[in-house]
N, C-alpha and C positions, 0 to 999 in steps of 0.2 A: 277899632280906629275908625272915626270918620270918614267919609270920603273925601274931604278938601284935605287931609294929611297925607293923600296920594299926589298930591299937585307935581310933585318933581317927576314922576312915573310917565304923569300926563303930558307935560311940557315936554321930555326926552321922545315920549313916541310922536308926539306931533313935529317934533324939531326932524325925526327921520322921514316921516311922510315928505315934510318941505324937501328935503334933501334929497329925496328919487329923482334920478334923471329922467324917469319916463312917470307921469302920473295920467291919469284918466281921471273921470268925472267921478267916480266913487272916491278916489283918492283926495280931489278936492274938496268934496263934502264932506268928506270924514276929518281932513285937516280944518275946514270952518268950523264943524261940529265940535271938534275937541277944542278949539280956541273960545269957544261958548263955554265949555265945560269949564275951562281953566278962567275965564273972567269971573264966573257962576259959581266956582265950587263951592264956597260956605253954604250957598241956597241948597247945594243937594243933599246936603247934611240931613237936611228935613227929611229928605225923600228916601235915602237910602240907610237903611240900618246897618250898623256894621254888622252884626250877625247875619245878615243875606247872604244866603251862598253864592249868589250870582255876581257881588262882589269880588270872592274870590276869584271866579272865573273871568271878570272882567279885567281884575287886576292881571291876570296869568297872558291874557292878549296883550296887554298895554305892555307887558313884559317881554314881550316875545319880538324875537327879530324878522318877526314874518309880516309882509305888510300888501301881500295879497288880497285878491276881493275877500276870499273865504274868510280870512283871519278878521278885517274890518265890518264885514256884517256880522259875525259873530259877536265882536265887540258892540257894535249896535241893537243888536237882539238884546243884549243884557240889559242896556239901558232902558230899552222898552219895557223888559220884565220889571226892574227895577220901580217905573212909574206906576204899572198895570198894579203890581202889587200894593199899592198904596192908592187907589182908587177904591 
């Protein structure tokens, strides 16, 4: 499945971060970053192959109920790897 087919999961995760009673800088940055991903989801299909093992890991973080710093950093680490593998 292409990256853009996971738009709903991204949207749900972003809503959860928005609803957190206490947010620090990483939460705000991740919320902004995920909003960008949602807007440009179709463009990321060119960079993230459905067979990429980090897509599965990324989706596990997105579907997780955990919103701590470690989980958010791991989520963005997957994105960096997606882009690095395509350069």
